[in-house]
N, C-alpha and C positions, 0 to 999 in steps of 0.2 A: 739864899734860895733864889733860883732863877725865876724869871717871869713865867716860864712854862711850868715849873714846879708849883708856883703860887696859884696859877689857874687850875692846875690839876687838883690841888688841895681844896680850892673853892668848890670844884665839882664833887669831890669826895664828900665834903661837908654837906653840900646840897642833897646828895643822894642819901646820906645817913639821916638827914632831917626828914626828907620825904618818906623814908621807910619806917620812921619811928612815930607811931600814932601819939605818943606822949609829948613829942617835941614839935611835930610838924605844924600844928595849928598856930602855935605861938611864934615860930620863927622861920618857917619855910619861905615866906614872901620877902623876908629881909634880904635875901640874896639878890633880889631884883630891884633895879633902880626905878624911881617913880616915872622916868622917861621911857620905860620899856615899850617896845613895839613887838607884836607877835604875828606870826604867819603860820598857816597850816593847822589852825584850830577851827572849830565849827564856825561857819560864816555868819551866824546870827549873833556872835559875841563881839564886843568891842575889841579892837586890835591893840589894846594897851594893858597895863598892869591889872586893871579891874577885870578885863576879859579873861586874863590868865587866872585870876582868883576865882572867878565864876566857874571856869572849866575844871580847875583842880578840885574845888569843893564838890562839884558833881562827881568826879572820880572817887574822892574819898567817901562820899555818901553811898555810891553804888557798889564800891569795892573797898570796904574798910580795911582789908588786909593787903591792899595793893603794894607791890614792891617794884622798884626799878633796879636793874642791874646793867651796868655798862660793860660791854664786851671789848670795845675799842674806843679810845679817845685820842684824837689827833689835834695838836695845838700848834697854831702858827700865828704869830703876832698877837692881836687881841681877840682871835676867834678860836673856838674849840668845836670840833665836830665829833659826834659820838654815835656809835651803833649800840643799841640797848635792847633789852626785852622787858616787858611789863608782865607781871603775873599776879593773880589774885582770885578772889571768889566773888561772884555776883550776888551780894547779900541785900542790896538796896536798890531803889529805883535809879535808873541811869538813862538820861535823855528820853524819858517817857516809857522806858522798858521796865516792866515789873521784874523783881528778883527771880532768878532761875536757880540759884544755889549751885551753879556750875562753876568750875575752875577754868581759868584760861591762862594762856601764855602767848603773847604776841610780840613781834619785833617792831622796832622803830629806829628812826634816825633823828638827830637834832643838831642844830648849829647854834651855838651861843656866841654873842658878841659882847665883849666886856669893856668897861671903862672903870679904872680904879677898883678892880676886883668885884665890881657889881655888874650884873647882867643887864644890858641895855637893849638887846635884841635876841629873839628866839624864833627860829624857824623849825617846824616840827613835821614829821611824817610818821604815822602809825598805820599798821596793817589792820584797818577796821573791818575789812571783809573776813579776815581770819577770826577776829573777835566775834563777829556776828555768827559765824559758822560754829565756833566753839561753844557759844551760848545757845546754839540751836534756835536762832531767831530767824 
């Protein structure tokens, strides 16, 4: 298996874990190295693995049925760039917003940096304006 295929497989497993409420809590963060740095997440969070955990737990609490689907993944060297969409239902509090019970689907992009099949960097961009509009906030 080539390094490109190996990274594509890691991303596939990451997505499967994120999308499975039975598995995600136990193993989603295992894909990320302890040295992780993040960018493009809320500015009040640490820019490390702990900050990612805090944000992802907020997502899972606010949108328990949230799913990510990658439409494109481009891999070069130790980096993978992906265009994706997130979809789910606003069932719990999310960044101070009370549940609306509305469904949403928003697009995003992310760039992962890898070392030994572990994610050491993640840059993220999500269409938050569209999310707020769909939730009627």
